[in-house]
N, CA, C, O and the ligand as a Tripos MOL2 file, in Angstrom:
@<TRIPOS>MOLECULE
protein
  237   235    60     0     0
PROTEIN
NO_CHARGES

@<TRIPOS>ATOM
      1 N         -25.3300   12.3950    0.0610 N.3       1 MET1
      2 CA        -25.9540   11.1370    0.4640 C.3       1 MET1
      3 C         -25.5670   10.0450   -0.4980 C.2       1 MET1
      4 O         -25.5140   10.3030   -1.7000 O.2       1 MET1
      5 N         -25.2890    8.8220   -0.0350 N.am      2 PRO2
      6 CA        -24.9810    7.7680   -0.9700 C.3       2 PRO2
      7 C         -26.1350    7.3800   -1.7950 C.2       2 PRO2
      8 O         -27.2790    7.5230   -1.3620 O.2       2 PRO2
      9 N         -25.8900    6.8850   -2.9870 N.am      3 PRO3
     10 CA        -26.9260    6.5790   -3.9810 C.3       3 PRO3
     11 C         -27.8260    5.4210   -3.4390 C.2       3 PRO3
     12 O         -27.3280    4.5070   -2.7810 O.2       3 PRO3
     13 N         -29.1410    5.4750   -3.7230 N.am      4 ASP4
     14 CA        -30.0140    4.3990   -3.3840 C.3       4 ASP4
     15 C         -29.8430    3.2410   -4.3530 C.2       4 ASP4
     16 O         -29.2990    3.3850   -5.4480 O.2       4 ASP4
     17 N         -30.3210    2.1010   -3.9130 N.am      5 HIS5
     18 CA        -30.4280    0.9810   -4.7630 C.3       5 HIS5
     19 C         -31.4380    1.2040   -5.8950 C.2       5 HIS5
     20 O         -32.2580    2.1180   -5.8060 O.2       5 HIS5
     21 N         -31.3990    0.4330   -6.9000 N.am      6 THR6
     22 CA        -32.5570    0.4770   -7.8960 C.3       6 THR6
     23 C         -33.1360   -0.9850   -7.8940 C.2       6 THR6
     24 O         -32.4640   -1.9970   -7.6930 O.2       6 THR6
     25 N         -34.4310   -0.9440   -8.1380 N.am      7 ALA7
     26 CA        -35.1880   -2.2740   -8.1950 C.3       7 ALA7
     27 C         -35.9230   -2.3960   -9.5480 C.2       7 ALA7
     28 O         -36.4310   -1.4370  -10.1290 O.2       7 ALA7
     29 N         -35.9280   -3.5600   -9.9540 N.am      8 TYR8
     30 CA        -36.6540   -3.9180  -11.2310 C.3       8 TYR8
     31 C         -37.4470   -5.1920  -10.9350 C.2       8 TYR8
     32 O         -36.8760   -6.2050  -10.5310 O.2       8 TYR8
     33 N         -38.8090   -5.1320  -11.1450 N.am      9 ILE9
     34 CA        -39.5780   -6.2620  -10.9650 C.3       9 ILE9
     35 C         -39.7150   -7.0860  -12.2320 C.2       9 ILE9
     36 O         -40.2340   -6.5810  -13.2280 O.2       9 ILE9
     37 N         -39.2930   -8.2700  -12.2310 N.am     10 GLU10
     38 CA        -39.2980   -9.1180  -13.4110 C.3      10 GLU10
     39 C         -40.5900   -9.9820  -13.4360 C.2      10 GLU10
     40 O         -41.0030  -10.5340  -12.4160 O.2      10 GLU10
     41 N         -41.2060  -10.0780  -14.6280 N.am     11 THR11
     42 CA        -42.3260  -10.9620  -14.7940 C.3      11 THR11
     43 C         -41.7450  -12.2860  -15.3710 C.2      11 THR11
     44 O         -41.0310  -12.2990  -16.3740 O.2      11 THR11
     45 N         -42.0780  -13.3370  -14.7120 N.am     12 LEU12
     46 CA        -41.5280  -14.5900  -15.0770 C.3      12 LEU12
     47 C         -42.6850  -15.6460  -15.3490 C.2      12 LEU12
     48 O         -43.4980  -15.9030  -14.4610 O.2      12 LEU12
     49 N         -42.7340  -16.1970  -16.4880 N.am     13 ALA13
     50 CA        -43.7330  -17.2390  -16.7810 C.3      13 ALA13
     51 C         -43.1140  -18.5960  -16.5150 C.2      13 ALA13
     52 O         -42.0960  -18.9440  -17.1120 O.2      13 ALA13
     53 N         -43.7120  -19.3550  -15.6350 N.am     14 HIS14
     54 CA        -43.2950  -20.7370  -15.3000 C.3      14 HIS14
     55 C         -44.0410  -21.7110  -16.2790 C.2      14 HIS14
     56 O         -45.2670  -21.8070  -16.2220 O.2      14 HIS14
     57 N         -43.3360  -22.3950  -17.1310 N.am     15 VAL15
     58 CA        -43.8880  -23.2500  -18.1060 C.3      15 VAL15
     59 C         -43.5960  -24.6510  -17.8260 C.2      15 VAL15
     60 O         -42.4470  -25.0130  -17.5710 O.2      15 VAL15
     61 N         -44.6410  -25.5010  -17.8630 N.am     16 ASN16
     62 CA        -44.4000  -26.9580  -17.7770 C.3      16 ASN16
     63 C         -44.7250  -27.5760  -19.1020 C.2      16 ASN16
     64 O         -45.8150  -27.3770  -19.6380 O.2      16 ASN16
     65 N         -43.7770  -28.3350  -19.6450 N.am     17 CYS17
     66 CA        -43.9800  -28.9890  -20.9380 C.3      17 CYS17
     67 C         -45.1700  -30.0100  -20.9010 C.2      17 CYS17
     68 O         -45.3050  -30.7980  -19.9650 O.2      17 CYS17
     69 N         -45.9750  -29.9560  -21.9060 N.am     18 GLY18
     70 CA        -47.1180  -30.9150  -22.0350 C.3      18 GLY18
     71 C         -46.6460  -32.3080  -22.2990 C.2      18 GLY18
     72 O         -47.3730  -33.2600  -22.0160 O.2      18 GLY18
     73 N         -45.4320  -32.4780  -22.8410 N.am     19 GLN19
     74 CA        -45.0110  -33.7600  -23.2090 C.3      19 GLN19
     75 C         -44.1250  -34.4060  -22.1240 C.2      19 GLN19
     76 O         -44.4280  -35.4950  -21.6350 O.2      19 GLN19
     77 N         -43.0780  -33.7520  -21.7740 N.am     20 CYS20
     78 CA        -42.1070  -34.3350  -20.8330 C.3      20 CYS20
     79 C         -42.2950  -33.8920  -19.4270 C.2      20 CYS20
     80 O         -41.7030  -34.4530  -18.5050 O.2      20 CYS20
     81 N         -43.1460  -32.8480  -19.2370 N.am     21 ASP21
     82 CA        -43.4390  -32.2590  -17.8470 C.3      21 ASP21
     83 C         -42.2130  -31.5830  -17.2160 C.2      21 ASP21
     84 O         -42.2200  -31.2950  -16.0190 O.2      21 ASP21
     85 N         -41.1730  -31.3320  -18.0010 N.am     22 GLU22
     86 CA        -40.0560  -30.6050  -17.4870 C.3      22 GLU22
     87 C         -40.5100  -29.0870  -17.4540 C.2      22 GLU22
     88 O         -41.4560  -28.6470  -18.1060 O.2      22 GLU22
     89 N         -39.7230  -28.3650  -16.6240 N.am     23 TYR23
     90 CA        -40.0620  -26.9340  -16.4310 C.3      23 TYR23
     91 C         -39.0940  -26.0520  -17.1470 C.2      23 TYR23
     92 O         -37.9220  -26.4120  -17.2500 O.2      23 TYR23
     93 N         -39.5120  -24.9070  -17.6540 N.am     24 TRP24
     94 CA        -38.6100  -23.8540  -18.0120 C.3      24 TRP24
     95 C         -39.2430  -22.5410  -17.7500 C.2      24 TRP24
     96 O         -40.4570  -22.5190  -17.5430 O.2      24 TRP24
     97 N         -38.5360  -21.4150  -17.7370 N.am     25 GLY25
     98 CA        -39.0240  -20.0940  -17.4510 C.3      25 GLY25
     99 C         -38.8020  -19.2020  -18.5900 C.2      25 GLY25
    100 O         -37.8030  -19.2890  -19.3040 O.2      25 GLY25
    101 N         -39.8000  -18.2860  -18.7690 N.am     26 LEU26
    102 CA        -39.7300  -17.2360  -19.8020 C.3      26 LEU26
    103 C         -39.8210  -15.9000  -19.0820 C.2      26 LEU26
    104 O         -40.8540  -15.5720  -18.4990 O.2      26 LEU26
    105 N         -38.7540  -15.1420  -19.1220 N.am     27 SER27
    106 CA        -38.8300  -13.8590  -18.3700 C.3      27 SER27
    107 C         -39.2590  -12.6680  -19.1850 C.2      27 SER27
    108 O         -39.1240  -12.6530  -20.4090 O.2      27 SER27
    109 N         -39.7760  -11.6690  -18.5020 N.am     28 ASP28
    110 CA        -40.1350  -10.4010  -19.1350 C.3      28 ASP28
    111 C         -41.1110  -10.6930  -20.2700 C.2      28 ASP28
    112 O         -40.8810  -10.2710  -21.4040 O.2      28 ASP28
    113 N         -42.1930  -11.4040  -19.9830 N.am     29 ILE29
    114 CA        -43.1680  -11.7560  -21.0380 C.3      29 ILE29
    115 C         -44.5970  -11.4930  -20.5320 C.2      29 ILE29
    116 O         -44.8680  -11.6060  -19.3360 O.2      29 ILE29
    117 N         -45.4710  -11.1550  -21.4220 N.am     30 THR30
    118 CA        -46.8280  -10.9100  -21.0060 C.3      30 THR30
    119 C         -47.7000  -12.0840  -21.4440 C.2      30 THR30
    120 O         -47.2540  -12.9370  -22.2110 O.2      30 THR30
    121 N         -48.9390  -12.1290  -20.9600 N.am     31 ARG31
    122 CA        -49.8380  -13.1370  -21.3500 C.3      31 ARG31
    123 C         -50.1130  -13.0760  -22.8710 C.2      31 ARG31
    124 O         -50.2160  -14.1130  -23.5260 O.2      31 ARG31
    125 N         -50.2280  -11.8780  -23.4100 N.am     32 ASP32
    126 CA        -50.4140  -11.6980  -24.8200 C.3      32 ASP32
    127 C         -49.2180  -12.2470  -25.6460 C.2      32 ASP32
    128 O         -49.3840  -12.8380  -26.7140 O.2      32 ASP32
    129 N         -48.0560  -12.0260  -25.1110 N.am     33 ASP33
    130 CA        -46.8260  -12.5580  -25.8100 C.3      33 ASP33
    131 C         -46.8440  -14.0800  -25.8680 C.2      33 ASP33
    132 O         -46.3750  -14.6990  -26.8230 O.2      33 ASP33
    133 N         -47.4050  -14.6570  -24.8100 N.am     34 LEU34
    134 CA        -47.3770  -16.1230  -24.7040 C.3      34 LEU34
    135 C         -48.4010  -16.8070  -25.5830 C.2      34 LEU34
    136 O         -48.1770  -17.9250  -26.0480 O.2      34 LEU34
    137 N         -49.5760  -16.1160  -25.8250 N.am     35 THR35
    138 CA        -50.6250  -16.7430  -26.5820 C.3      35 THR35
    139 C         -50.4800  -16.4380  -28.1000 C.2      35 THR35
    140 O         -49.8840  -15.4380  -28.4980 O.2      35 THR35
    141 N         -51.0170  -17.2910  -28.8750 N.am     36 GLY36
    142 CA        -51.0830  -17.0380  -30.2860 C.3      36 GLY36
    143 C         -49.8140  -17.4810  -31.0290 C.2      36 GLY36
    144 O         -49.6730  -17.2370  -32.2270 O.2      36 GLY36
    145 N         -48.9240  -18.1120  -30.3280 N.am     37 THR37
    146 CA        -47.6900  -18.6660  -30.9690 C.3      37 THR37
    147 C         -47.2980  -19.9810  -30.3430 C.2      37 THR37
    148 O         -47.6740  -20.2900  -29.2120 O.2      37 THR37
    149 N         -46.5280  -20.7570  -31.1020 N.am     38 GLU38
    150 CA        -46.0490  -22.0080  -30.5690 C.3      38 GLU38
    151 C         -44.7360  -21.8480  -29.8860 C.2      38 GLU38
    152 O         -43.9310  -21.0010  -30.2710 O.2      38 GLU38
    153 N         -44.4990  -22.6470  -28.8730 N.am     39 TRP39
    154 CA        -43.1960  -22.6370  -28.1020 C.3      39 TRP39
    155 C         -42.7040  -24.0190  -28.1020 C.2      39 TRP39
    156 O         -43.4570  -24.9880  -28.0140 O.2      39 TRP39
    157 N         -41.3500  -24.1000  -28.2080 N.am     40 SER40
    158 CA        -40.6630  -25.4200  -28.1810 C.3      40 SER40
    159 C         -40.1240  -25.6280  -26.8430 C.2      40 SER40
    160 O         -39.5100  -24.7240  -26.2770 O.2      40 SER40
    161 N         -40.3230  -26.8000  -26.2890 N.am     41 CYS41
    162 CA        -39.7450  -27.1780  -25.0400 C.3      41 CYS41
    163 C         -38.2190  -27.2930  -25.1550 C.2      41 CYS41
    164 O         -37.7680  -28.0700  -25.9960 O.2      41 CYS41
    165 N         -37.3770  -26.5740  -24.3700 N.am     42 PRO42
    166 CA        -35.9780  -26.7180  -24.4820 C.3      42 PRO42
    167 C         -35.4470  -28.0730  -24.0230 C.2      42 PRO42
    168 O         -34.2650  -28.3520  -24.2240 O.2      42 PRO42
    169 N         -36.2800  -28.9320  -23.4100 N.am     43 HIS43
    170 CA        -35.8130  -30.1560  -22.9160 C.3      43 HIS43
    171 C         -36.0360  -31.3250  -23.9920 C.2      43 HIS43
    172 O         -35.1330  -32.1080  -24.2860 O.2      43 HIS43
    173 N         -37.2720  -31.3700  -24.5310 N.am     44 CYS44
    174 CA        -37.6000  -32.3920  -25.4540 C.3      44 CYS44
    175 C         -37.9190  -31.9280  -26.8180 C.2      44 CYS44
    176 O         -38.0200  -32.7530  -27.7260 O.2      44 CYS44
    177 N         -38.0940  -30.6000  -27.0390 N.am     45 GLY45
    178 CA        -38.3990  -30.1290  -28.4150 C.3      45 GLY45
    179 C         -39.8540  -30.1130  -28.7110 C.2      45 GLY45
    180 O         -40.1920  -29.6480  -29.7990 O.2      45 GLY45
    181 N         -40.7880  -30.5660  -27.8750 N.am     46 HIS46
    182 CA        -42.1950  -30.5590  -28.0840 C.3      46 HIS46
    183 C         -42.6650  -29.1890  -28.3190 C.2      46 HIS46
    184 O         -42.4820  -28.3080  -27.4790 O.2      46 HIS46
    185 N         -43.3160  -28.9640  -29.5270 N.am     47 LYS47
    186 CA        -43.6670  -27.6240  -29.9340 C.3      47 LYS47
    187 C         -45.1900  -27.4820  -30.0030 C.2      47 LYS47
    188 O         -45.8420  -28.0620  -30.8710 O.2      47 LYS47
    189 N         -45.7580  -26.6750  -29.0430 N.am     48 ARG48
    190 CA        -47.2320  -26.4810  -28.9410 C.3      48 ARG48
    191 C         -47.4180  -25.0920  -28.4070 C.2      48 ARG48
    192 O         -46.5180  -24.5400  -27.7740 O.2      48 ARG48
    193 N         -48.5910  -24.5070  -28.6560 N.am     49 PRO49
    194 CA        -49.0050  -23.2850  -27.9820 C.3      49 PRO49
    195 C         -49.2180  -23.4980  -26.4950 C.2      49 PRO49
    196 O         -49.3090  -24.6300  -26.0210 O.2      49 PRO49
    197 N         -49.2930  -22.4200  -25.7840 N.am     50 MET50
    198 CA        -49.6770  -22.5410  -24.3440 C.3      50 MET50
    199 C         -51.1230  -22.9090  -24.2550 C.2      50 MET50
    200 O         -51.9470  -22.4340  -25.0360 O.2      50 MET50
    201 N         -51.4390  -23.7670  -23.2920 N.am     51 GLY51
    202 CA        -52.8110  -24.1530  -23.0790 C.3      51 GLY51
    203 C         -53.3170  -23.3090  -21.9340 C.2      51 GLY51
    204 O         -53.4430  -22.0900  -22.0510 O.2      51 GLY51
    205 N         -53.6010  -23.9490  -20.8520 N.am     52 GLU52
    206 CA        -54.1760  -23.3080  -19.6700 C.3      52 GLU52
    207 C         -53.2360  -22.3880  -18.9790 C.2      52 GLU52
    208 O         -52.0460  -22.6950  -18.9110 O.2      52 GLU52
    209 N         -53.7010  -21.2300  -18.4360 N.am     53 PHE53
    210 CA        -52.9520  -20.4750  -17.5380 C.3      53 PHE53
    211 C         -53.4580  -20.8760  -16.1110 C.2      53 PHE53
    212 O         -54.6280  -20.7270  -15.7590 O.2      53 PHE53
    213 N         -52.5250  -21.3700  -15.3700 N.am     54 VAL54
    214 CA        -52.9200  -21.9290  -14.0490 C.3      54 VAL54
    215 C         -52.3780  -20.9240  -12.9750 C.2      54 VAL54
    216 O         -51.4890  -20.1160  -13.2430 O.2      54 VAL54
    217 N         -52.9210  -21.0160  -11.8410 N.am     55 ARG55
    218 CA        -52.4040  -20.1630  -10.6990 C.3      55 ARG55
    219 C         -51.1340  -20.7750  -10.1250 C.2      55 ARG55
    220 O         -50.9330  -21.9890  -10.0990 O.2      55 ARG55
    221 N         -50.2980  -19.8610   -9.6700 N.am     56 GLY56
    222 CA        -48.9800  -20.3260   -9.1810 C.3      56 GLY56
    223 C         -49.0910  -21.2350   -7.9900 C.2      56 GLY56
    224 O         -48.1400  -21.9670   -7.7150 O.2      56 GLY56
    225 N         -50.1910  -21.2400   -7.2590 N.am     57 ASP57
    226 CA        -50.2810  -22.1730   -6.1040 C.3      57 ASP57
    227 C         -50.8640  -23.4920   -6.4780 C.2      57 ASP57
    228 O         -51.2080  -24.2980   -5.6130 O.2      57 ASP57
    229 N         -50.9770  -23.7210   -7.7450 N.am     58 GLY58
    230 CA        -51.4130  -25.0110   -8.2320 C.3      58 GLY58
    231 C         -52.8700  -25.2520   -8.2580 C.2      58 GLY58
    232 O         -53.3150  -26.3430   -8.6170 O.2      58 GLY58
    233 N         -53.6590  -24.2380   -7.8780 N.am     59 GLU59
    234 CA        -55.1200  -24.4440   -7.8230 C.3      59 GLU59
    235 C         -55.7090  -24.5390   -9.2650 C.2      59 GLU59
    236 O         -56.9170  -24.7110   -9.4290 O.2      59 GLU59
    237 ZN        -40.6130  -31.2330  -23.0630 Zn       60 ZN60
@<TRIPOS>BOND
     1     1     2 1
     2     2     3 1
     3     3     4 2
     4     3     5 am
     5     5     6 1
     6     6     7 1
     7     7     8 2
     8     7     9 am
     9     9    10 1
    10    10    11 1
    11    11    12 2
    12    11    13 am
    13    13    14 1
    14    14    15 1
    15    15    16 2
    16    15    17 am
    17    17    18 1
    18    18    19 1
    19    19    20 2
    20    19    21 am
    21    21    22 1
    22    22    23 1
    23    23    24 2
    24    23    25 am
    25    25    26 1
    26    26    27 1
    27    27    28 2
    28    27    29 am
    29    29    30 1
    30    30    31 1
    31    31    32 2
    32    31    33 am
    33    33    34 1
    34    34    35 1
    35    35    36 2
    36    35    37 am
    37    37    38 1
    38    38    39 1
    39    39    40 2
    40    39    41 am
    41    41    42 1
    42    42    43 1
    43    43    44 2
    44    43    45 am
    45    45    46 1
    46    46    47 1
    47    47    48 2
    48    47    49 am
    49    49    50 1
    50    50    51 1
    51    51    52 2
    52    51    53 am
    53    53    54 1
    54    54    55 1
    55    55    56 2
    56    55    57 am
    57    57    58 1
    58    58    59 1
    59    59    60 2
    60    59    61 am
    61    61    62 1
    62    62    63 1
    63    63    64 2
    64    63    65 am
    65    65    66 1
    66    66    67 1
    67    67    68 2
    68    67    69 am
    69    69    70 1
    70    70    71 1
    71    71    72 2
    72    71    73 am
    73    73    74 1
    74    74    75 1
    75    75    76 2
    76    75    77 am
    77    77    78 1
    78    78    79 1
    79    79    80 2
    80    79    81 am
    81    81    82 1
    82    82    83 1
    83    83    84 2
    84    83    85 am
    85    85    86 1
    86    86    87 1
    87    87    88 2
    88    87    89 am
    89    89    90 1
    90    90    91 1
    91    91    92 2
    92    91    93 am
    93    93    94 1
    94    94    95 1
    95    95    96 2
    96    95    97 am
    97    97    98 1
    98    98    99 1
    99    99   100 2
   100    99   101 am
   101   101   102 1
   102   102   103 1
   103   103   104 2
   104   103   105 am
   105   105   106 1
   106   106   107 1
   107   107   108 2
   108   107   109 am
   109   109   110 1
   110   110   111 1
   111   111   112 2
   112   111   113 am
   113   113   114 1
   114   114   115 1
   115   115   116 2
   116   115   117 am
   117   117   118 1
   118   118   119 1
   119   119   120 2
   120   119   121 am
   121   121   122 1
   122   122   123 1
   123   123   124 2
   124   123   125 am
   125   125   126 1
   126   126   127 1
   127   127   128 2
   128   127   129 am
   129   129   130 1
   130   130   131 1
   131   131   132 2
   132   131   133 am
   133   133   134 1
   134   134   135 1
   135   135   136 2
   136   135   137 am
   137   137   138 1
   138   138   139 1
   139   139   140 2
   140   139   141 am
   141   141   142 1
   142   142   143 1
   143   143   144 2
   144   143   145 am
   145   145   146 1
   146   146   147 1
   147   147   148 2
   148   147   149 am
   149   149   150 1
   150   150   151 1
   151   151   152 2
   152   151   153 am
   153   153   154 1
   154   154   155 1
   155   155   156 2
   156   155   157 am
   157   157   158 1
   158   158   159 1
   159   159   160 2
   160   159   161 am
   161   161   162 1
   162   162   163 1
   163   163   164 2
   164   163   165 am
   165   165   166 1
   166   166   167 1
   167   167   168 2
   168   167   169 am
   169   169   170 1
   170   170   171 1
   171   171   172 2
   172   171   173 am
   173   173   174 1
   174   174   175 1
   175   175   176 2
   176   175   177 am
   177   177   178 1
   178   178   179 1
   179   179   180 2
   180   179   181 am
   181   181   182 1
   182   182   183 1
   183   183   184 2
   184   183   185 am
   185   185   186 1
   186   186   187 1
   187   187   188 2
   188   187   189 am
   189   189   190 1
   190   190   191 1
   191   191   192 2
   192   191   193 am
   193   193   194 1
   194   194   195 1
   195   195   196 2
   196   195   197 am
   197   197   198 1
   198   198   199 1
   199   199   200 2
   200   199   201 am
   201   201   202 1
   202   202   203 1
   203   203   204 2
   204   203   205 am
   205   205   206 1
   206   206   207 1
   207   207   208 2
   208   207   209 am
   209   209   210 1
   210   210   211 1
   211   211   212 2
   212   211   213 am
   213   213   214 1
   214   214   215 1
   215   215   216 2
   216   215   217 am
   217   217   218 1
   218   218   219 1
   219   219   220 2
   220   219   221 am
   221   221   222 1
   222   222   223 1
   223   223   224 2
   224   223   225 am
   225   225   226 1
   226   226   227 1
   227   227   228 2
   228   227   229 am
   229   229   230 1
   230   230   231 1
   231   231   232 2
   232   231   233 am
   233   233   234 1
   234   234   235 1
   235   235   236 2
@<TRIPOS>SUBSTRUCTURE
     1 MET1         2 RESIDUE 1 A MET
     2 PRO2         6 RESIDUE 1 A PRO
     3 PRO3        10 RESIDUE 1 A PRO
     4 ASP4        14 RESIDUE 1 A ASP
     5 HIS5        18 RESIDUE 1 A HIS
     6 THR6        22 RESIDUE 1 A THR
     7 ALA7        26 RESIDUE 1 A ALA
     8 TYR8        30 RESIDUE 1 A TYR
     9 ILE9        34 RESIDUE 1 A ILE
    10 GLU10       38 RESIDUE 1 A GLU
    11 THR11       42 RESIDUE 1 A THR
    12 LEU12       46 RESIDUE 1 A LEU
    13 ALA13       50 RESIDUE 1 A ALA
    14 HIS14       54 RESIDUE 1 A HIS
    15 VAL15       58 RESIDUE 1 A VAL
    16 ASN16       62 RESIDUE 1 A ASN
    17 CYS17       66 RESIDUE 1 A CYS
    18 GLY18       70 RESIDUE 1 A GLY
    19 GLN19       74 RESIDUE 1 A GLN
    20 CYS20       78 RESIDUE 1 A CYS
    21 ASP21       82 RESIDUE 1 A ASP
    22 GLU22       86 RESIDUE 1 A GLU
    23 TYR23       90 RESIDUE 1 A TYR
    24 TRP24       94 RESIDUE 1 A TRP
    25 GLY25       98 RESIDUE 1 A GLY
    26 LEU26      102 RESIDUE 1 A LEU
    27 SER27      106 RESIDUE 1 A SER
    28 ASP28      110 RESIDUE 1 A ASP
    29 ILE29      114 RESIDUE 1 A ILE
    30 THR30      118 RESIDUE 1 A THR
    31 ARG31      122 RESIDUE 1 A ARG
    32 ASP32      126 RESIDUE 1 A ASP
    33 ASP33      130 RESIDUE 1 A ASP
    34 LEU34      134 RESIDUE 1 A LEU
    35 THR35      138 RESIDUE 1 A THR
    36 GLY36      142 RESIDUE 1 A GLY
    37 THR37      146 RESIDUE 1 A THR
    38 GLU38      150 RESIDUE 1 A GLU
    39 TRP39      154 RESIDUE 1 A TRP
    40 SER40      158 RESIDUE 1 A SER
    41 CYS41      162 RESIDUE 1 A CYS
    42 PRO42      166 RESIDUE 1 A PRO
    43 HIS43      170 RESIDUE 1 A HIS
    44 CYS44      174 RESIDUE 1 A CYS
    45 GLY45      178 RESIDUE 1 A GLY
    46 HIS46      182 RESIDUE 1 A HIS
    47 LYS47      186 RESIDUE 1 A LYS
    48 ARG48      190 RESIDUE 1 A ARG
    49 PRO49      194 RESIDUE 1 A PRO
    50 MET50      198 RESIDUE 1 A MET
    51 GLY51      202 RESIDUE 1 A GLY
    52 GLU52      206 RESIDUE 1 A GLU
    53 PHE53      210 RESIDUE 1 A PHE
    54 VAL54      214 RESIDUE 1 A VAL
    55 ARG55      218 RESIDUE 1 A ARG
    56 GLY56      222 RESIDUE 1 A GLY
    57 ASP57      226 RESIDUE 1 A ASP
    58 GLY58      230 RESIDUE 1 A GLY
    59 GLU59      234 RESIDUE 1 A GLU
    60 ZN60       237 GROUP 0 **** ****
Protein backbone atom coordinates (compact mmCIF):
# COMPACT_ATOMS: atom_id res chain seq x y z
CA MET A 1 0.00 0.00 0.00
CA PRO A 2 1.33 3.49 -0.75
CA PRO A 3 2.21 5.54 2.31
CA ASP A 4 -0.43 7.79 3.89
CA HIS A 5 -0.04 11.51 4.23
CA THR A 6 0.94 12.93 7.59
CA ALA A 7 -0.84 15.87 9.21
CA TYR A 8 0.34 18.33 11.79
CA ILE A 9 -2.04 20.86 13.37
CA GLU A 10 -0.30 24.15 13.98
CA THR A 11 -1.36 26.56 16.71
CA LEU A 12 -1.08 30.11 15.47
CA ALA A 13 -1.52 33.24 17.58
CA HIS A 14 -2.78 36.22 15.58
CA VAL A 15 -1.34 39.35 17.16
CA ASN A 16 -2.36 42.93 16.48
CA CYS A 17 0.07 45.60 17.61
CA GLY A 18 -1.35 47.98 20.23
CA GLN A 19 0.59 50.87 18.70
CA CYS A 20 0.49 50.58 14.90
CA ASP A 21 -2.33 47.98 14.65
CA GLU A 22 -0.29 45.92 12.18
CA TYR A 23 -0.67 42.17 12.33
CA TRP A 24 1.83 39.41 12.88
CA GLY A 25 1.63 35.73 13.67
CA LEU A 26 3.34 33.55 16.28
CA SER A 27 3.16 29.86 15.49
CA ASP A 28 3.41 26.86 17.79
CA ILE A 29 2.76 28.88 20.89
CA THR A 30 0.52 28.40 23.90
CA ARG A 31 -1.39 30.98 25.91
CA ASP A 32 1.09 30.43 28.75
CA ASP A 33 4.00 31.14 26.41
CA LEU A 34 2.36 34.40 25.37
CA THR A 35 1.68 35.76 28.83
CA GLY A 36 4.22 36.98 31.34
CA THR A 37 6.68 38.33 28.80
CA GLU A 38 6.95 41.34 26.53
CA TRP A 39 6.79 41.09 22.77
CA SER A 40 8.17 43.52 20.23
CA CYS A 41 6.10 44.40 17.20
CA PRO A 42 8.10 43.46 14.08
CA HIS A 43 6.59 46.44 12.24
CA CYS A 44 7.15 49.37 14.62
CA GLY A 45 9.16 47.89 17.53
CA HIS A 46 6.46 48.65 20.12
CA LYS A 47 7.30 46.37 23.07
CA ARG A 48 4.47 45.37 25.40
CA PRO A 49 2.98 42.27 26.98
CA MET A 50 -0.10 40.71 25.46
CA GLY A 51 -3.28 42.27 26.75
CA GLU A 52 -6.66 40.81 26.00
CA PHE A 53 -7.17 37.46 24.37
CA VAL A 54 -10.00 37.98 21.93
CA ARG A 55 -12.01 35.50 19.95
CA GLY A 56 -11.06 34.90 16.35
CA ASP A 57 -14.43 36.07 15.12
CA GLY A 58 -13.85 39.52 16.59
CA GLU A 59 -16.43 39.17 19.37
ZN1 LIG B 1 3.54 47.94 15.80
